[in-house]
BABA-969688 format. One record per residue (C-alpha): residue number from 1; x, y, z. Coordinates in steps of 0.05 Angstrom, whole numbers. Layout:
<gupas>
+-----+--------+--------+--------+
:   k :      X :      Y :      Z :
+-----+--------+--------+--------+
: NUM :      X :      Y :      Z :
...
+-----+--------+--------+--------+
</gupas>
This chain:
<gupas>
+-----+--------+--------+--------+
:   k :      X :      Y :      Z :
+-----+--------+--------+--------+
:   1 :      0 :      0 :      0 :
:   2 :     60 :     45 :      7 :
:   3 :    135 :     50 :     -6 :
:   4 :    146 :    -25 :    -14 :
:   5 :    113 :    -18 :    -82 :
:   6 :    168 :     28 :   -109 :
:   7 :    224 :     12 :    -61 :
:   8 :    222 :    -62 :    -42 :
:   9 :    295 :    -64 :    -23 :
:  10 :    327 :   -133 :    -22 :
:  11 :    263 :   -173 :    -24 :
:  12 :    264 :   -231 :    -74 :
:  13 :    199 :   -214 :   -110 :
:  14 :    180 :   -259 :   -168 :
:  15 :    113 :   -226 :   -186 :
:  16 :     69 :   -168 :   -166 :
:  17 :     -6 :   -164 :   -176 :
:  18 :    -62 :   -116 :   -158 :
:  19 :   -105 :   -137 :   -100 :
:  20 :   -157 :   -110 :    -51 :
:  21 :   -165 :   -120 :     23 :
:  22 :   -227 :   -103 :     63 :
:  23 :   -228 :    -75 :    134 :
:  24 :   -170 :    -28 :    124 :
:  25 :   -155 :     34 :     82 :
:  26 :    -92 :     71 :     61 :
:  27 :    -79 :    132 :    105 :
:  28 :    -23 :    179 :    125 :
:  29 :    -29 :    162 :    198 :
:  30 :     41 :    142 :    221 :
:  31 :     91 :    193 :    247 :
:  32 :    162 :    184 :    219 :
:  33 :    220 :    209 :    261 :
:  34 :    276 :    178 :    220 :
:  35 :    266 :    165 :    146 :
:  36 :    216 :    221 :    129 :
:  37 :    222 :    267 :    189 :
:  38 :    259 :    280 :    254 :
:  39 :    240 :    275 :    328 :
:  40 :    234 :    351 :    328 :
:  41 :    192 :    353 :    264 :
:  42 :    160 :    285 :    251 :
:  43 :    139 :    269 :    180 :
:  44 :     82 :    223 :    159 :
:  45 :     81 :    156 :    125 :
:  46 :     25 :    111 :    103 :
:  47 :     -8 :     57 :    144 :
:  48 :    -67 :     11 :    138 :
:  49 :   -119 :     42 :    184 :
:  50 :   -184 :     10 :    206 :
:  51 :   -245 :     13 :    161 :
:  52 :   -262 :     12 :     87 :
:  53 :   -218 :    -23 :     36 :
:  54 :   -152 :    -14 :      2 :
:  55 :   -129 :    -31 :    -68 :
:  56 :    -54 :    -43 :    -70 :
:  57 :     -2 :    -91 :    -95 :
:  58 :      9 :   -163 :    -72 :
:  59 :     82 :   -184 :    -78 :
:  60 :     98 :   -258 :    -86 :
:  61 :    164 :   -279 :    -56 :
:  62 :    212 :   -330 :    -86 :
:  63 :    206 :   -391 :    -39 :
:  64 :    281 :   -400 :    -41 :
:  65 :    292 :   -330 :    -14 :
:  66 :    230 :   -323 :     29 :
:  67 :    263 :   -325 :     96 :
:  68 :    316 :   -274 :     78 :
:  69 :    263 :   -229 :     47 :
:  70 :    220 :   -232 :    109 :
:  71 :    279 :   -218 :    154 :
:  72 :    295 :   -157 :    112 :
:  73 :    222 :   -136 :    114 :
:  74 :    217 :   -142 :    190 :
:  75 :    283 :   -105 :    200 :
:  76 :    256 :    -49 :    157 :
:  77 :    185 :    -44 :    184 :
:  78 :    194 :    -67 :    256 :
:  79 :    268 :    -57 :    273 :
:  80 :    260 :    -50 :    348 :
:  81 :    204 :    -56 :    399 :
:  82 :    216 :     16 :    423 :
:  83 :    209 :     40 :    351 :
:  84 :    151 :     -4 :    330 :
:  85 :     94 :     31 :    295 :
:  86 :     58 :    -27 :    261 :
:  87 :     24 :    -93 :    277 :
:  88 :     38 :   -153 :    231 :
:  89 :    -25 :   -185 :    206 :
:  90 :    -44 :   -239 :    156 :
:  91 :   -101 :   -211 :    114 :
:  92 :   -143 :   -240 :     58 :
:  93 :   -130 :   -207 :     -9 :
:  94 :   -173 :   -213 :    -71 :
:  95 :   -127 :   -209 :   -131 :
:  96 :   -145 :   -176 :   -197 :
:  97 :   -148 :   -247 :   -226 :
:  98 :   -204 :   -263 :   -177 :
:  99 :   -162 :   -310 :   -134 :
: 100 :   -162 :   -301 :    -59 :
: 101 :    -96 :   -307 :    -22 :
: 102 :    -69 :   -295 :     48 :
: 103 :    -17 :   -240 :     52 :
: 104 :     27 :   -209 :    106 :
: 105 :     13 :   -136 :    119 :
: 106 :     33 :    -85 :    171 :
: 107 :    -26 :    -46 :    199 :
: 108 :    -28 :     17 :    240 :
: 109 :    -27 :      8 :    316 :
: 110 :    -74 :     61 :    343 :
: 111 :    -50 :     50 :    414 :
: 112 :     19 :     79 :    400 :
: 113 :     41 :    152 :    403 :
: 114 :     64 :    145 :    331 :
: 115 :     -8 :    140 :    307 :
: 116 :    -35 :    206 :    282 :
: 117 :   -106 :    222 :    260 :
: 118 :   -100 :    287 :    221 :
: 119 :   -141 :    329 :    173 :
: 120 :   -122 :    333 :    100 :
: 121 :    -96 :    404 :    111 :
: 122 :    -51 :    380 :    168 :
: 123 :    -26 :    321 :    126 :
: 124 :     -9 :    366 :     67 :
: 125 :     27 :    415 :    113 :
: 126 :     70 :    361 :    144 :
: 127 :     85 :    327 :     78 :
: 128 :    106 :    394 :     49 :
: 129 :    155 :    414 :    103 :
: 130 :    185 :    351 :    133 :
: 131 :    250 :    316 :    113 :
: 132 :    285 :    253 :    138 :
: 133 :    344 :    210 :    122 :
: 134 :    311 :    184 :     59 :
: 135 :    292 :    252 :     34 :
: 136 :    233 :    299 :     31 :
: 137 :    167 :    273 :     59 :
: 138 :    131 :    300 :     -3 :
: 139 :    173 :    253 :    -47 :
: 140 :    147 :    193 :     -8 :
: 141 :     75 :    213 :    -23 :
: 142 :     88 :    230 :    -97 :
: 143 :    129 :    166 :   -109 :
: 144 :     74 :    123 :    -79 :
: 145 :     20 :    156 :   -121 :
: 146 :     61 :    149 :   -184 :
: 147 :     77 :     76 :   -170 :
: 148 :      3 :     60 :   -157 :
: 149 :    -17 :     95 :   -221 :
: 150 :     35 :     57 :   -261 :
: 151 :      3 :     -8 :   -236 :
: 152 :    -67 :     15 :   -254 :
: 153 :    -89 :     31 :   -183 :
: 154 :   -131 :     93 :   -172 :
: 155 :   -132 :    126 :   -104 :
: 156 :   -170 :    191 :   -109 :
: 157 :   -153 :    212 :    -38 :
: 158 :    -78 :    204 :    -49 :
: 159 :    -84 :    237 :   -117 :
: 160 :   -117 :    298 :    -86 :
: 161 :    -61 :    305 :    -34 :
: 162 :     -8 :    299 :    -89 :
: 163 :    -42 :    353 :   -130 :
: 164 :    -40 :    400 :    -71 :
: 165 :     33 :    385 :    -58 :
: 166 :     51 :    399 :   -130 :
: 167 :     13 :    465 :   -129 :
: 168 :     56 :    492 :    -73 :
: 169 :    132 :    492 :    -67 :
: 170 :    164 :    454 :    -10 :
: 171 :    169 :    493 :     55 :
: 172 :    232 :    507 :     93 :
: 173 :    301 :    477 :     82 :
: 174 :    326 :    407 :     88 :
: 175 :    357 :    399 :    157 :
: 176 :    428 :    373 :    165 :
: 177 :    418 :    299 :    175 :
: 178 :    470 :    244 :    181 :
: 179 :    473 :    201 :    119 :
: 180 :    436 :    204 :     54 :
: 181 :    384 :    161 :     20 :
: 182 :    440 :    120 :    -11 :
: 183 :    479 :    115 :     54 :
: 184 :    424 :     95 :    102 :
: 185 :    438 :     25 :    127 :
: 186 :    384 :    -22 :    150 :
: 187 :    385 :    -49 :    221 :
: 188 :    412 :   -119 :    229 :
: 189 :    355 :   -169 :    219 :
: 190 :    329 :   -194 :    286 :
: 191 :    331 :   -268 :    302 :
: 192 :    269 :   -311 :    294 :
: 193 :    261 :   -315 :    370 :
: 194 :    266 :   -238 :    375 :
: 195 :    215 :   -230 :    319 :
: 196 :    165 :   -273 :    357 :
: 197 :    175 :   -234 :    422 :
: 198 :    171 :   -166 :    389 :
: 199 :    110 :   -179 :    346 :
: 200 :     70 :   -225 :    390 :
: 201 :     75 :   -284 :    343 :
: 202 :     76 :   -354 :    374 :
: 203 :    145 :   -372 :    401 :
: 204 :    173 :   -430 :    360 :
: 205 :    184 :   -496 :    396 :
: 206 :    244 :   -508 :    352 :
: 207 :    294 :   -459 :    323 :
: 208 :    282 :   -494 :    256 :
: 209 :    214 :   -461 :    250 :
: 210 :    218 :   -414 :    190 :
: 211 :    197 :   -341 :    191 :
: 212 :    147 :   -357 :    136 :
: 213 :    113 :   -406 :    184 :
: 214 :    112 :   -353 :    239 :
: 215 :     80 :   -302 :    194 :
: 216 :     27 :   -353 :    174 :
: 217 :      8 :   -354 :    248 :
: 218 :     -2 :   -279 :    251 :
: 219 :    -76 :   -284 :    236 :
: 220 :   -113 :   -219 :    245 :
: 221 :   -152 :   -218 :    311 :
+-----+--------+--------+--------+
</gupas>
């Protein structure tokens, strides 16, 4: 639903297909204090918030590289319990082909301080002025909209925000931040045991249990 569409990193993706989930919608509701903002001026990134539905992209992982891909994904989306902003959930997705599949998604956790319920005016203002280690917050929004459009996905709400961003120049100046988009290193992938403890997934009885098996147990409550 967000940046994984246009910036999947090191994930071993063999195919990508449009799909829709019900019960969640795409929303700028997660404060970003690293990649698209700072602790002093948090930016905003997308999350799956409760209610409605969301059309996005389902990414199929190469079985041979699934574990490494999921470790990369968890390190990126849930690097540390103190910095956690999402909840991992297995959701049913209806693909454009008509098939129904189960997919791992990261949904917004409304109980955390990182959750933000803002008006469109407030969202546009933050997107227009905030910067983080991966660049301007506005670029995150525009890149996501352009990637969705390229895949044939229409999101009128996101399109309206992007139009407003393009009508007005970016505010302020990029703060001095350590590193650049090309220099930002991902945290070391957590162990399978740590992933279970941090995300609330069942603790494996054996260290041989794969991460793909653990994520299959993250059924939405």
